Biopython code that builds the backbone (N, CA, C, O; Angstrom):
import numpy as np
from Bio.PDB.StructureBuilder import StructureBuilder

atoms = [
    (1, "MET", "N", (129.432, 73.901, 76.666)),
    (1, "MET", "CA", (129.246, 73.997, 78.230)),
    (1, "MET", "C", (127.935, 74.326, 78.748)),
    (1, "MET", "O", (127.399, 75.265, 78.161)),
    (2, "ASN", "N", (127.248, 73.777, 79.737)),
    (2, "ASN", "CA", (125.809, 74.591, 80.154)),
    (2, "ASN", "C", (126.429, 74.724, 81.369)),
    (2, "ASN", "O", (126.826, 73.875, 82.166)),
    (3, "ARG", "N", (126.461, 76.405, 81.392)),
    (3, "ARG", "CA", (126.972, 76.987, 82.488)),
    (3, "ARG", "C", (125.502, 78.014, 82.791)),
    (3, "ARG", "O", (124.793, 78.519, 81.921)),
    (4, "LYS", "N", (125.348, 78.110, 84.140)),
    (4, "LYS", "CA", (123.937, 78.955, 84.579)),
    (4, "LYS", "C", (124.776, 80.437, 84.605)),
    (4, "LYS", "O", (125.984, 80.556, 84.812)),
    (5, "PRO", "N", (123.868, 81.464, 84.355)),
    (5, "PRO", "CA", (124.454, 82.548, 84.307)),
    (5, "PRO", "C", (124.862, 83.161, 86.024)),
    (5, "PRO", "O", (124.139, 82.893, 86.983)),
    (6, "VAL", "N", (125.850, 83.814, 86.113)),
    (6, "VAL", "CA", (126.170, 83.912, 87.505)),
    (6, "VAL", "C", (125.921, 85.105, 88.231)),
    (6, "VAL", "O", (126.609, 86.079, 87.924)),
    (7, "ARG", "N", (125.015, 85.238, 89.199)),
    (7, "ARG", "CA", (124.814, 86.243, 89.675)),
    (7, "ARG", "C", (125.770, 87.046, 90.534)),
    (7, "ARG", "O", (126.411, 86.493, 91.427)),
    (8, "PRO", "N", (125.883, 88.423, 90.264)),
    (8, "PRO", "CA", (126.819, 89.298, 91.389)),
    (8, "PRO", "C", (126.693, 88.797, 92.757)),
    (8, "PRO", "O", (125.586, 88.542, 93.231)),
    (9, "LYS", "N", (127.698, 88.657, 93.363)),
    (9, "LYS", "CA", (127.722, 87.957, 94.740)),
    (9, "LYS", "C", (127.575, 89.450, 95.475)),
    (9, "LYS", "O", (127.844, 90.522, 94.933)),
    (10, "ARG", "N", (127.095, 89.270, 96.805)),
    (10, "ARG", "CA", (126.891, 90.420, 97.413)),
    (10, "ARG", "C", (127.555, 90.310, 98.662)),
    (10, "ARG", "O", (127.374, 89.250, 99.261)),
    (11, "PHE", "N", (128.279, 91.161, 99.190)),
    (11, "PHE", "CA", (129.633, 90.766, 100.392)),
    (11, "PHE", "C", (128.809, 91.621, 101.640)),
    (11, "PHE", "O", (128.396, 92.780, 101.632)),
    (12, "ASN", "N", (128.745, 90.613, 102.673)),
    (12, "ASN", "CA", (128.825, 91.192, 104.026)),
    (12, "ASN", "C", (129.851, 91.686, 104.692)),
    (12, "ASN", "O", (130.358, 90.895, 105.487)),
    (13, "ALA", "N", (130.409, 92.933, 104.613)),
    (13, "ALA", "CA", (131.594, 93.518, 105.077)),
    (13, "ALA", "C", (130.948, 94.941, 105.806)),
    (13, "ALA", "O", (130.751, 96.008, 105.226)),
    (14, "SER", "N", (130.742, 94.702, 106.919)),
    (14, "SER", "CA", (130.147, 95.753, 107.537)),
    (14, "SER", "C", (130.830, 97.003, 108.056)),
    (14, "SER", "O", (130.313, 98.081, 108.349)),
    (15, "HIS", "N", (132.398, 96.546, 108.120)),
    (15, "HIS", "CA", (133.208, 97.495, 108.245)),
    (15, "HIS", "C", (133.583, 98.487, 107.182)),
    (15, "HIS", "O", (133.664, 99.714, 107.244)),
    (16, "VAL", "N", (133.825, 97.511, 106.026)),
    (16, "VAL", "CA", (133.916, 98.318, 104.520)),
    (16, "VAL", "C", (132.528, 99.159, 104.458)),
    (16, "VAL", "O", (132.658, 100.342, 104.143)),
    (17, "VAL", "N", (131.481, 98.783, 104.668)),
    (17, "VAL", "CA", (130.141, 99.530, 104.332)),
    (17, "VAL", "C", (130.024, 100.950, 105.197)),
    (17, "VAL", "O", (129.769, 102.042, 104.690)),
    (18, "GLU", "N", (130.294, 100.671, 106.776)),
    (18, "GLU", "CA", (130.553, 101.902, 107.607)),
    (18, "GLU", "C", (131.357, 102.777, 107.269)),
    (18, "GLU", "O", (131.031, 103.957, 107.392)),
    (19, "ALA", "N", (132.582, 102.431, 106.770)),
    (19, "ALA", "CA", (133.658, 103.652, 106.160)),
    (19, "ALA", "C", (132.751, 104.264, 105.116)),
    (19, "ALA", "O", (132.239, 105.382, 105.174)),
    (20, "GLU", "N", (132.600, 103.156, 103.929)),
    (20, "GLU", "CA", (132.041, 104.104, 103.107)),
    (20, "GLU", "C", (130.682, 105.124, 103.413)),
    (20, "GLU", "O", (130.492, 106.238, 102.924)),
    (21, "LEU", "N", (130.037, 104.578, 104.125)),
    (21, "LEU", "CA", (128.742, 105.524, 104.385)),
    (21, "LEU", "C", (129.267, 107.025, 105.411)),
    (21, "LEU", "O", (128.947, 108.206, 105.279)),
    (22, "ASP", "N", (130.047, 106.449, 106.273)),
    (22, "ASP", "CA", (130.630, 107.704, 106.567)),
    (22, "ASP", "C", (131.425, 108.693, 105.629)),
    (22, "ASP", "O", (131.477, 109.900, 105.868)),
    (23, "HIS", "N", (131.984, 108.157, 104.647)),
    (23, "HIS", "CA", (132.761, 109.155, 103.851)),
    (23, "HIS", "C", (131.562, 109.686, 103.056)),
    (23, "HIS", "O", (131.399, 110.896, 103.219)),
    (24, "LEU", "N", (130.694, 109.102, 102.250)),
    (24, "LEU", "CA", (129.425, 109.498, 101.708)),
    (24, "LEU", "C", (128.826, 110.351, 102.684)),
    (24, "LEU", "O", (129.098, 111.484, 102.286)),
    (25, "ASP", "N", (128.208, 110.440, 103.669)),
    (25, "ASP", "CA", (127.825, 111.386, 104.777)),
    (25, "ASP", "C", (128.277, 112.631, 104.912)),
    (25, "ASP", "O", (127.575, 113.641, 104.856)),
    (26, "TRP", "N", (129.939, 112.574, 105.165)),
    (26, "TRP", "CA", (130.707, 113.235, 105.339)),
    (26, "TRP", "C", (130.733, 114.382, 104.099)),
    (26, "TRP", "O", (130.554, 115.576, 104.341)),
    (27, "ALA", "N", (131.018, 113.781, 102.522)),
    (27, "ALA", "CA", (131.129, 114.197, 101.562)),
    (27, "ALA", "C", (129.682, 114.925, 101.179)),
    (27, "ALA", "O", (129.854, 116.063, 100.742)),
    (28, "THR", "N", (128.527, 114.575, 101.241)),
    (28, "THR", "CA", (127.537, 114.931, 100.840)),
    (28, "THR", "C", (127.148, 116.394, 101.449)),
    (28, "THR", "O", (126.550, 117.344, 100.944)),
    (29, "LYS", "N", (127.769, 116.180, 102.830)),
    (29, "LYS", "CA", (127.468, 117.805, 103.456)),
    (29, "LYS", "C", (128.337, 118.837, 102.986)),
    (29, "LYS", "O", (128.199, 120.014, 103.318)),
    (30, "GLN", "N", (129.310, 118.382, 102.150)),
    (30, "GLN", "CA", (130.256, 119.532, 101.560)),
    (30, "GLN", "C", (129.509, 120.338, 100.219)),
    (30, "GLN", "O", (128.511, 119.951, 99.612)),
    (31, "PRO", "N", (130.225, 121.436, 99.992)),
    (31, "PRO", "CA", (129.526, 122.270, 98.967)),
    (31, "PRO", "C", (129.652, 121.588, 97.760)),
    (31, "PRO", "O", (130.578, 120.804, 97.550)),
    (32, "ALA", "N", (128.597, 121.890, 96.791)),
    (32, "ALA", "CA", (128.414, 120.965, 95.659)),
    (32, "ALA", "C", (129.819, 121.227, 94.758)),
    (32, "ALA", "O", (130.315, 122.341, 94.924)),
    (33, "GLN", "N", (130.437, 120.419, 93.924)),
    (33, "GLN", "CA", (131.300, 120.618, 93.081)),
    (33, "GLN", "C", (130.654, 120.379, 91.625)),
    (33, "GLN", "O", (129.919, 119.433, 91.340)),
    (34, "ARG", "N", (131.032, 121.336, 90.818)),
    (34, "ARG", "CA", (130.311, 120.645, 89.591)),
    (34, "ARG", "C", (130.548, 118.897, 89.113)),
    (34, "ARG", "O", (129.566, 118.187, 88.901)),
    (35, "MET", "N", (131.659, 118.481, 89.016)),
    (35, "MET", "CA", (131.731, 116.864, 89.040)),
    (35, "MET", "C", (131.232, 116.182, 89.904)),
    (35, "MET", "O", (130.851, 115.023, 89.735)),
    (36, "LEU", "N", (131.154, 116.977, 91.210)),
    (36, "LEU", "CA", (130.547, 115.890, 92.036)),
    (36, "LEU", "C", (129.276, 116.395, 92.864)),
    (36, "LEU", "O", (129.056, 116.703, 94.035)),
    (37, "ASP", "N", (128.452, 116.317, 91.517)),
    (37, "ASP", "CA", (126.950, 116.845, 91.996)),
    (37, "ASP", "C", (126.304, 115.662, 92.581)),
    (37, "ASP", "O", (126.814, 114.555, 92.753)),
    (38, "ALA", "N", (124.704, 116.180, 92.959)),
    (38, "ALA", "CA", (124.041, 115.047, 93.546)),
    (38, "ALA", "C", (123.791, 113.878, 92.875)),
    (38, "ALA", "O", (123.508, 112.858, 93.503)),
    (39, "GLY", "N", (123.850, 113.895, 91.842)),
    (39, "GLY", "CA", (123.651, 112.825, 90.833)),
    (39, "GLY", "C", (124.957, 112.076, 91.189)),
    (39, "GLY", "O", (124.642, 111.134, 91.916)),
    (40, "TYR", "N", (126.214, 112.101, 90.991)),
    (40, "TYR", "CA", (127.204, 111.497, 91.385)),
    (40, "TYR", "C", (127.260, 110.546, 92.749)),
    (40, "TYR", "O", (127.708, 109.409, 92.897)),
    (41, "TRP", "N", (126.529, 111.601, 93.830)),
    (41, "TRP", "CA", (126.659, 110.753, 95.126)),
    (41, "TRP", "C", (125.367, 110.011, 95.309)),
    (41, "TRP", "O", (125.268, 109.255, 96.276)),
    (42, "ARG", "N", (124.422, 110.147, 94.517)),
    (42, "ARG", "CA", (123.477, 109.335, 94.735)),
    (42, "ARG", "C", (123.757, 107.965, 93.997)),
    (42, "ARG", "O", (123.426, 106.886, 94.486)),
    (43, "ARG", "N", (124.228, 108.064, 93.095)),
    (43, "ARG", "CA", (125.143, 106.777, 91.941)),
    (43, "ARG", "C", (126.052, 105.949, 93.276)),
    (43, "ARG", "O", (126.015, 104.749, 93.546)),
    (44, "ARG", "N", (126.898, 107.111, 94.012)),
    (44, "ARG", "CA", (127.553, 105.999, 95.124)),
    (44, "ARG", "C", (126.779, 105.494, 96.003)),
    (44, "ARG", "O", (127.032, 104.345, 96.366)),
    (45, "LEU", "N", (125.856, 106.060, 96.474)),
    (45, "LEU", "CA", (125.062, 105.357, 97.658)),
    (45, "LEU", "C", (124.128, 104.112, 96.994)),
    (45, "LEU", "O", (123.881, 103.126, 97.687)),
    (46, "LEU", "N", (123.615, 104.222, 95.579)),
    (46, "LEU", "CA", (123.260, 103.268, 95.374)),
    (46, "LEU", "C", (124.102, 101.844, 95.023)),
    (46, "LEU", "O", (123.810, 100.654, 95.134)),
    (47, "ALA", "N", (125.256, 102.546, 94.557)),
    (47, "ALA", "CA", (125.959, 101.093, 94.183)),
    (47, "ALA", "C", (126.476, 100.304, 95.417)),
    (47, "ALA", "O", (126.581, 99.077, 95.426)),
    (48, "VAL", "N", (126.895, 101.389, 96.807)),
    (48, "VAL", "CA", (126.912, 100.427, 98.008)),
    (48, "VAL", "C", (125.639, 99.422, 98.128)),
    (48, "VAL", "O", (125.773, 98.198, 98.149)),
    (49, "LYS", "N", (124.323, 100.124, 98.206)),
    (49, "LYS", "CA", (123.334, 99.459, 98.233)),
    (49, "LYS", "C", (123.162, 98.044, 97.821)),
    (49, "LYS", "O", (122.606, 97.062, 98.314)),
    (50, "CYS", "N", (124.015, 98.351, 96.458)),
    (50, "CYS", "CA", (123.407, 96.859, 95.493)),
    (50, "CYS", "C", (124.670, 96.035, 95.863)),
    (50, "CYS", "O", (124.538, 94.814, 95.955)),
    (51, "LYS", "N", (125.752, 96.539, 96.059)),
    (51, "LYS", "CA", (126.876, 95.690, 96.156)),
    (51, "LYS", "C", (126.975, 94.733, 97.523)),
    (51, "LYS", "O", (127.301, 93.546, 97.519)),
    (52, "PHE", "N", (126.579, 95.614, 98.818)),
    (52, "PHE", "CA", (126.580, 94.825, 99.927)),
    (52, "PHE", "C", (125.266, 94.428, 100.353)),
    (52, "PHE", "O", (124.319, 94.902, 99.726)),
    (53, "GLU", "N", (125.057, 93.704, 101.231)),
    (53, "GLU", "CA", (124.237, 93.194, 102.117)),
    (53, "GLU", "C", (124.085, 94.252, 103.408)),
    (53, "GLU", "O", (124.744, 94.010, 104.419)),
    (54, "LEU", "N", (123.174, 95.475, 103.361)),
    (54, "LEU", "CA", (123.075, 96.079, 104.507)),
    (54, "LEU", "C", (122.274, 95.754, 105.956)),
    (54, "LEU", "O", (121.328, 94.969, 106.027)),
    (55, "SER", "N", (122.709, 96.340, 106.850)),
    (55, "SER", "CA", (121.810, 95.919, 108.114)),
    (55, "SER", "C", (120.618, 97.208, 107.912)),
    (55, "SER", "O", (120.814, 98.142, 107.134)),
    (56, "GLU", "N", (119.396, 97.075, 108.734)),
    (56, "GLU", "CA", (118.308, 97.802, 108.855)),
    (56, "GLU", "C", (119.039, 99.009, 109.341)),
    (56, "GLU", "O", (118.563, 99.999, 108.785)),
    (57, "GLN", "N", (119.982, 99.311, 110.138)),
    (57, "GLN", "CA", (120.497, 100.551, 110.370)),
    (57, "GLN", "C", (121.218, 101.476, 109.304)),
    (57, "GLN", "O", (121.023, 102.667, 109.060)),
    (58, "GLN", "N", (122.145, 100.539, 108.716)),
    (58, "GLN", "CA", (122.716, 100.949, 107.260)),
    (58, "GLN", "C", (121.859, 101.543, 106.086)),
    (58, "GLN", "O", (122.204, 102.428, 105.303)),
    (59, "VAL", "N", (120.678, 100.871, 106.134)),
    (59, "VAL", "CA", (119.471, 101.054, 105.170)),
    (59, "VAL", "C", (118.978, 102.471, 105.521)),
    (59, "VAL", "O", (118.493, 103.151, 104.616)),
    (60, "ALA", "N", (119.044, 102.827, 106.426)),
    (60, "ALA", "CA", (118.412, 103.791, 107.108)),
    (60, "ALA", "C", (119.244, 105.203, 106.972)),
    (60, "ALA", "O", (118.837, 106.335, 106.711)),
    (61, "ARG", "N", (120.903, 104.580, 107.319)),
    (61, "ARG", "CA", (121.686, 105.673, 106.631)),
    (61, "ARG", "C", (121.766, 106.163, 105.445)),
    (61, "ARG", "O", (121.904, 107.381, 105.334)),
    (62, "VAL", "N", (121.703, 105.403, 104.377)),
    (62, "VAL", "CA", (121.643, 105.414, 102.846)),
    (62, "VAL", "C", (120.086, 105.945, 102.673)),
    (62, "VAL", "O", (120.122, 106.656, 101.669)),
    (63, "GLU", "N", (119.026, 105.932, 103.077)),
    (63, "GLU", "CA", (117.897, 106.387, 102.951)),
    (63, "GLU", "C", (117.947, 107.990, 103.400)),
    (63, "GLU", "O", (117.589, 108.859, 102.604)),
    (64, "LYS", "N", (118.398, 108.297, 104.680)),
    (64, "LYS", "CA", (118.650, 109.787, 104.888)),
    (64, "LYS", "C", (119.760, 110.519, 104.138)),
    (64, "LYS", "O", (119.436, 111.657, 103.797)),
    (65, "ILE", "N", (120.703, 110.227, 103.881)),
    (65, "ILE", "CA", (121.790, 110.642, 102.746)),
    (65, "ILE", "C", (121.218, 110.946, 101.572)),
    (65, "ILE", "O", (121.556, 111.994, 101.022)),
    (66, "LEU", "N", (120.191, 110.042, 100.934)),
    (66, "LEU", "CA", (119.575, 110.252, 99.974)),
    (66, "LEU", "C", (118.593, 111.201, 99.798)),
    (66, "LEU", "O", (118.334, 111.867, 98.795)),
    (67, "GLN", "N", (118.037, 111.189, 100.964)),
    (67, "GLN", "CA", (116.636, 112.581, 101.407)),
    (67, "GLN", "C", (117.536, 113.664, 101.437)),
    (67, "GLN", "O", (117.062, 114.692, 100.953)),
    (68, "ARG", "N", (118.698, 113.749, 101.860)),
    (68, "ARG", "CA", (119.449, 115.071, 101.908)),
    (68, "ARG", "C", (120.108, 115.745, 100.654)),
    (68, "ARG", "O", (120.596, 116.862, 100.482)),
    (69, "LEU", "N", (119.951, 114.720, 99.890)),
    (69, "LEU", "CA", (120.609, 114.952, 98.177)),
    (69, "LEU", "C", (119.449, 115.624, 97.494)),
    (69, "LEU", "O", (119.555, 116.380, 96.528)),
    (70, "GLY", "N", (118.233, 115.242, 98.144)),
    (70, "GLY", "CA", (116.786, 115.843, 97.189)),
    (70, "GLY", "C", (116.210, 115.128, 96.143)),
    (70, "GLY", "O", (116.793, 114.126, 95.728)),
    (71, "PRO", "N", (115.245, 115.458, 95.695)),
    (71, "PRO", "CA", (114.733, 114.659, 94.085)),
    (71, "PRO", "C", (115.669, 114.454, 93.179)),
    (71, "PRO", "O", (116.568, 115.258, 92.934)),
    (72, "LEU", "N", (115.498, 113.282, 92.586)),
    (72, "LEU", "CA", (116.226, 112.958, 91.310)),
    (72, "LEU", "C", (116.053, 114.020, 90.288)),
    (72, "LEU", "O", (114.890, 114.234, 89.946)),
    (73, "GLN", "N", (116.968, 114.710, 89.748)),
    (73, "GLN", "CA", (116.989, 115.696, 88.709)),
    (73, "GLN", "C", (117.421, 114.922, 87.428)),
    (73, "GLN", "O", (118.257, 114.020, 87.472)),
    (74, "GLU", "N", (116.807, 115.324, 86.293)),
    (74, "GLU", "CA", (117.490, 114.688, 85.188)),
    (74, "GLU", "C", (117.971, 116.008, 84.312)),
    (74, "GLU", "O", (118.602, 115.858, 83.266)),
]
sb = StructureBuilder()
sb.init_structure("model")
sb.init_model(0)
sb.init_chain("A")
sb.init_seg("    ")
for serial, (resi, resn, name, xyz) in enumerate(atoms, 1):
    if name == "N":
        sb.init_residue(resn, " ", resi, " ")
    sb.init_atom(name, np.array(xyz, "f"), 0.0, 1.0, " ", f" {name:<3s}", serial, name[0])
structure = sb.get_structure()
């Protein structure tokens, strides 16, 4: 079969994105835990950014939360 590779579909589900961003905004303001460090929250935010088509306002919220998490540490 001659199939083209399928790109992952990005969804436009504003209500889902808003709920996720509300949770991530709240969670990143809580005291850090060993398993839920800045790297974990950064990955969650970037997953939302990749999976959904975000509005300009939602992109700004993601960037604001990423700034709060600080620079990427290895």
